[in-house]
N, C-alpha and C positions, 0 to 999 in steps of 0.2 A: 448466526450471523457473524459478520466481521465486526470488530470493535474500533473504534476511533482511539488509536493509541497515544499516549502522552507526548511521544517524540513528534507526532504530526503537527502539534500547535505550532512549532517554529516555521513550518511551511505554509501556514494559512495566510491568505491575503497577498500571496506572492504569484507569480506566473511561471508555469513549467509546461513543457510539451509532454504530450502523452507518449511514453516509450513503447508500450505494448499493451493490448488487451489480455486480460486474464479470464480464461474460460474454466480451468481445471486446476486444482491445487492438490498436493499430497499431504496428508496428515502424517507428520513426522512420527507421532508416537504409534500409529498402527500401520503406516504404508498405504493406507486406503486413498485411493483417488476420489476426490469429491468434485462435483460439478457445481460452480457457482450460478446461482439463479439470477442474481442482479448484476447488471453491467458493472465490471470491475476493471481497473487499469493500474499499471505501474507508471510513474512519472519520471522523466529524465533527470538524473542526478538526485533524486530524492531517496535517501536511505535512512534506516534506523541507526541512530548513534549509540544505542544501547544504555544511554544513562538511566533511564528509567528501569532497566532490567539488569541491575547489578553489574553494570560495566561490560556487558556482553560486547564482543568486538567482531561479530559475524557480518555487520553491515548488510543486513537484509533488505530487500526491497519493501516498501510499505504498500498495502493494498488500499486503494482508493475507490470507493464506490462512485459511480458517475454522479449519482444523486447529491454527492457532498461538494461537486465541482461546478464552476460556472465556465462556460465556454466564452472565449474572447475572440474578437475579430483580428485576424492576422495583420 
C-alpha cells in the first residue's frame, strides 16, 4: 500500500482542495502500471519538499488516501 510519508505531517490539520483523483500509478523501478484499490487523490499545492529524502528536489505530488482526509463544507 501507500505509506504516510514524513513530509506529509506539515500539511496535516490544514485545508486543501482535491486537485485530481489517482487511479493508476507507474512504478519507476519497473515501468509497471499499477491500479490503486483504495480511493487516492492529489491535493492542490501539496508537494514533497524532499527533506526526508536526502534533499530530493523533484517536488513530487504526495499520494493521499481519501480515508486519511476529512471532507469539509465549502
